[in-house]
N, C-alpha and C positions, 0 to 999 in steps of 0.2 A: 611511512609517511612522516614527514618532518613537521612538528607542531610544538611551539614553545609553551612553557607553563603559563597559563592565563591567556594565551592567544586564542581567538575565535576564528574558526575556519568554516567555510560553507561546503557541504558535501552533497553531491547528487549520486544516489546509488540505485542501480537497476539489478533486479534478480534475473539474470540471464541463464539460470540453470534450467535443465530439462524438466525436472520433477522433484523439487524440494522447496521447503519454506526456509527463509532466513530470519532468525530472531536476533536482530542487531542489538549489540550492547558494547559500549565503550567503558572499560573498567573505571569505576569511580566518577563517571561523568553523566550528565543529563543530555539527552538528545532533544534539541529545540526544533521540533518538526514545523516547517513553514509551508510545505507543499506536498501533496500526495497525487501521484499519477498526473503530474503537470498542472494541477490546480492548487492555488493557495488555499490553506485550510479556512481562512476567514472569508473566502468567496461566498460561503453560505452564511446567511444572516445569523448573527448571535454568537458566532465562533470567535475565540480570541485569535490574535495574530499568530501565535505559536501554540503548539501542544507539547508541553514539556513532559517527557516520558523517560523511564529508565531503560526500556526495551521497545523495539518496534518490529512487528512481524511483516515481512514482505513476501507475498506469494509469488510463484513463477510469473514473470512478465510484469510484476508490480514495480513501481518506482517511488522513491521518497527523497525529499530534500530537507536537510536539517543543518543547524549550526552546532558545532562541537567546540568546546573549550578545552585547551590542553591541560593535562593533569599537573598538579603542583609538584608531584614527585618526579616529573620529567620524562616518564615512560609509562606506557600502558598498552593494552591490546584492544583492537576492534575485532569483535568476535561474533559468531552466531551460536546461540545456545541450542540445547536439545529441544526439539519440537515434537509434540505429541500429535501425530497425523491420524489417530484413530486406531481401533483394534485391527483393522485390515490394511492400514496405511503403511507406506514405506518408512524405514528408519531415517530420521533426520538428526544425526549426531552433532555434538558441538564441535566447532573448529575455529581456529584463529584465522581471521581474514587478512589482518594487517597489523604490523608493529607500528605503534605511535611513539615517536622518539623526539626528544628535544634536540634542537640543532646544536652542533658543536661550536663553541666559542661565542655563545650569546643568542640574541633574539633572532627569529626567523625574518627573512626579507619580506615575508608576506604579512608580518604583524602590523605594518602601517597602512596596508591596503584597506580600502573600504569594501565591506561585504556587498555582494550583488543585491540589488533591490528589486529585480524583476519578479521574483517569486512573491514578494509581498503585494505587488500590484495585481497579480493574476495575469494569465495569458490573454491575448486578443481573442475575443469571442467567448469569454467566460460568462457563465450565467450571471445575471444582474440581481441586485437586492430588491426585486420588485415582487417576489412571491411567484409561485408556479400557477399555471392555469389549471382549470378543473380536469380531473382524470377522465380521459377519453375512452379508455378500455382497461380491463383487468385480465390478467393472464396467469396461468399456473405452469411452472416449469418443474418437471419431476426428473431428478437425476438418479439413474439406476445402473447396475452393472451385474455381469455374470462372468463365467469362465471365458466367454467369447469376446467380451469387450464392454464398452460403456455406451449408455443410451440416454437420449433426451426425449422425454415423453414417449418412451418405448421404441424410438427410432434410432437405428445405428447410422452413423454419419455417412452420407452419400454426397459427394461434391456435385453430382448432377441432379440432385433432388430439388424440387421447388422449395422456396423459403417456408419454414414452419410458421413464421409470423410475418405479416406485412404491416408496417406502421407508417403514419403520415408525418412528414417533417413539421416540426413546430408543436406537436401534440405531446401530452404527458400520459404515460401508462403506468399502472401499478402492477408490478409483477411479484408473485409469491414463488420463491424458489425452495423446493423441497429436496433435501438430500436424503435419499432412502437407502444409503449405503453405509458401510462401517468404516469409511475413510473420508477425510476432508476432500473437498473439490474446489478448485479455483474457478470462479464464475467470472468470465471475461467477455466484454463486448468491444468489438473493433470500432473505433472512430465515434463511439457514443459513451457519454459519461452517465452514471447512475448515482442515485442517492439512497444509501442504505438507512432505513428508518427503524427497523426492528430486527432483532436476532433472537430466535426462539421465544418470541412474544415479548421480549424486553426492549424498551426503547433505547436507542443509541444515544449516549450522552452528548456527543458532538458529531452530528451528521455532516458528512462532507462529500464532495464530488469525487468519484473514483471510476475507473474502468475495469479494475481487477479486484475481486473480493473473495475471501475464503468462506465457504459455506461449511459449517461444522458437520461432523459425522452425525 
């Protein structure tokens, strides 16, 4: 990937792997995260426009959008670090994902382009800063596994089964997700975004809308 020293570029990254976490890091640079799973981080009231981090973990099916500034040294690596997926989890070793190199003969043609602004506005239909309605229902989701497979509330996946939960459009529910296994699990909802408020009893510093989240072992 060509990026000049001091040049800012906008990245969209999707974790399209089958079963691993990516711990994104650009050598010597800060990732200015502007959107997660399609929603700007400041869509939720009180959040800053960007979350500046040294690393960012993307679970399988997760997406992240960030601004990256080219290294003053002219070259670096975009990599994934080793990830601890739990005592029974699969190994997620470190790997180089891309070489970040300064263009030959001067500045990149992209250096004068204006960065995309869509992420800062948030997508059409994003939650508004008006607060959430009262909780209409509370549910508990238990994740377990054994030698035969994985289970949700004791049930093995059956595509012909009736839905485990039925929810009403426009209502808010509070879900408690319990991972009773010795490995992390990606919690994902198709076409619905969720707001993670607590992890192991500790409040999340910057709650944000997401559709894919890692539940610790």
